[in-house]
C-alpha positions in Angstrom: 139.3 160.6 103.4 142.3 161.1 105.7 140.8 159.0 108.5 140.6 155.8 106.4 143.4 153.8 107.9 142.5 150.3 109.2 139.2 149.2 110.4 137.7 145.9 111.5 134.4 145.1 109.8 132.2 142.3 111.0 129.5 141.5 108.5 126.7 139.2 109.3 124.6 138.2 106.3 121.6 136.1 106.3 121.0 134.5 103.0 117.7 132.8 102.5 117.7 130.3 99.8 114.4 128.9 98.9 114.4 126.3 96.3 111.5 124.7 94.7 112.1 121.4 93.0 109.4 119.6 91.3 109.7 115.9 90.6 107.0 113.7 89.2 106.4 110.0 89.1 104.3 109.5 86.0 103.5 106.3 84.2 106.1 104.4 86.3 109.0 106.7 85.3 110.2 109.4 87.5 111.0 112.6 85.6 112.8 115.8 86.5 112.7 118.4 83.8 111.9 115.6 81.2 115.0 113.5 82.2 115.0 110.1 83.8 116.1 110.4 87.4 117.2 107.7 90.0 115.0 104.8 89.2 112.3 103.3 87.1 109.7 100.7 88.0 108.5 97.9 85.7 105.8 98.5 83.1 103.6 96.0 84.8 103.4 98.4 87.8 102.7 101.4 85.6 98.9 101.2 85.9 98.7 104.0 88.4 98.3 107.8 87.9 100.9 110.4 88.6 102.5 111.1 92.0 104.0 114.6 92.4 106.8 115.6 94.8 107.8 119.1 95.5 110.6 120.4 97.7 111.0 123.7 99.5 114.3 124.4 101.2 115.4 127.2 103.3 119.0 127.7 104.4 120.7 130.5 106.2 124.4 131.3 106.5 126.4 133.7 108.8 129.5 135.4 107.4 131.7 136.8 110.1 135.4 137.7 110.2 136.1 136.0 106.9 134.4 132.7 107.9 131.1 131.3 106.8 129.0 129.1 109.0 125.7 127.4 108.4 122.7 128.8 110.3 119.2 127.4 110.3 117.8 125.1 107.7 114.7 123.1 106.9 113.4 121.1 104.0 109.7 120.3 103.3 108.7 117.7 100.8 105.1 117.5 99.6 103.8 114.4 98.0 100.5 114.5 96.1 98.5 111.7 94.5 95.9 109.1 95.0 96.5 106.6 97.8 96.7 103.8 95.3 99.4 105.6 93.3 101.4 106.6 96.3 101.2 103.0 97.8 102.3 101.5 94.5 105.2 104.0 94.2 106.3 103.9 97.9 109.8 102.5 97.2 110.4 105.0 94.4 109.1 107.9 96.5 111.5 107.0 99.3 114.5 106.4 97.1 113.8 109.7 95.3 113.6 111.7 98.5 116.6 110.0 100.2 118.8 110.5 97.2 117.7 114.1 96.9 118.3 114.8 100.6 121.7 113.0 100.5 122.8 115.6 98.0 121.9 118.6 100.2 124.7 120.7 101.7 123.1 120.5 105.1 123.1 116.7 105.5 126.2 116.8 107.7 124.5 119.3 110.1 121.4 117.4 111.1 121.5 117.0 114.9 120.5 113.9 116.8 118.9 114.2 120.2 121.3 114.4 123.2 121.8 111.1 125.1 119.9 111.1 128.4 121.1 109.5 131.6 118.8 107.6 133.9 118.3 110.8 135.9 117.1 112.5 132.7 120.2 114.7 132.3 121.8 115.2 128.9 125.1 113.3 128.7 127.9 114.0 126.3 130.9 112.5 128.1 131.9 109.0 129.1 131.7 107.9 132.7 134.8 107.5 134.7 135.5 105.8 138.0 137.2 107.7 140.8 140.2 105.4 140.8 141.0 105.8 137.1 140.0 109.3 135.9 139.5 109.4 132.1 139.3 112.5 130.0 135.8 113.5 129.0 134.7 112.9 125.4 132.1 114.8 123.6 129.6 112.7 121.6 129.1 113.5 117.9 126.0 115.7 117.8 125.3 115.0 114.2 123.3 112.2 112.5 125.1 109.9 110.0 123.7 109.4 106.5 122.3 105.9 107.3 120.3 107.3 110.3 119.0 110.1 108.2 117.9 107.8 105.4 116.2 105.4 107.9 114.3 108.4 109.5 113.1 109.5 106.0 112.0 106.0 105.2 110.2 105.5 108.5 108.4 108.8 108.4 107.2 108.4 104.8 106.0 104.8 105.5 104.1 105.9 108.7 102.3 108.7 106.8 101.3 106.4 103.9 100.1 103.8 106.4 98.1 106.4 108.3 96.5 107.7 105.1 95.5 104.2 104.0 93.8 103.6 107.4 91.9 106.9 107.0 90.5 105.8 103.6 91.8 108.9 101.8 91.3 108.8 98.1 93.6 111.6 97.0 96.1 112.9 99.5 98.9 115.2 100.4 101.8 114.0 102.5 104.0 116.8 104.0 107.4 115.9 105.3 109.2 118.5 107.4 112.9 117.7 107.8 114.6 120.4 109.9 117.8 120.7 111.9 116.9 118.2 114.6 116.3 114.6 113.6 113.9 114.1 116.6 111.6 116.7 115.1 111.3 115.1 111.6 107.7 114.3 110.8 105.5 113.4 107.8 101.8 113.8 108.0 99.0 112.9 105.5 95.9 115.0 104.7 92.9 114.2 102.5 92.6 116.3 99.4 89.0 117.2 98.6 87.9 116.5 95.1 
């Protein structure tokens, strides 16, 4: 075609990636595709039944003018088992999920809540006095790895404690970890037999 000279193309692509990862803690050994993963507990603590962990992840990316940027993302972990099994494997469950989440490509993009002033306004700059003006600084909006791991630990422990108080026998714990750390929640639900 004669009229094909130069043109500017802006392409926006939304790529949904859904990953399902199944991990199991069975007889005190955590397996992933029949391979030992992350940790093992002693045989004296292996008197519990299996605990199953599944992971569903959705990420989106935008490609524009030759650059790629991360869009929205969320990860849901589902933990299934008896309350006894889950309580006995709490440390192993937490270490499995934190180590798995630490390896995700979105870990560096989890946002913390904006800092609030006494008046309830979001603050992202340092205060300056009228006599010595200082340049504004922007606070880092992203959570660090230690904060993320602590949030995962806290949410899982709260869900297990809640389930134990509810006298559930078999339960499901759903942990939703999205883009904003303040929205991260784990909840427990009874599984009917």
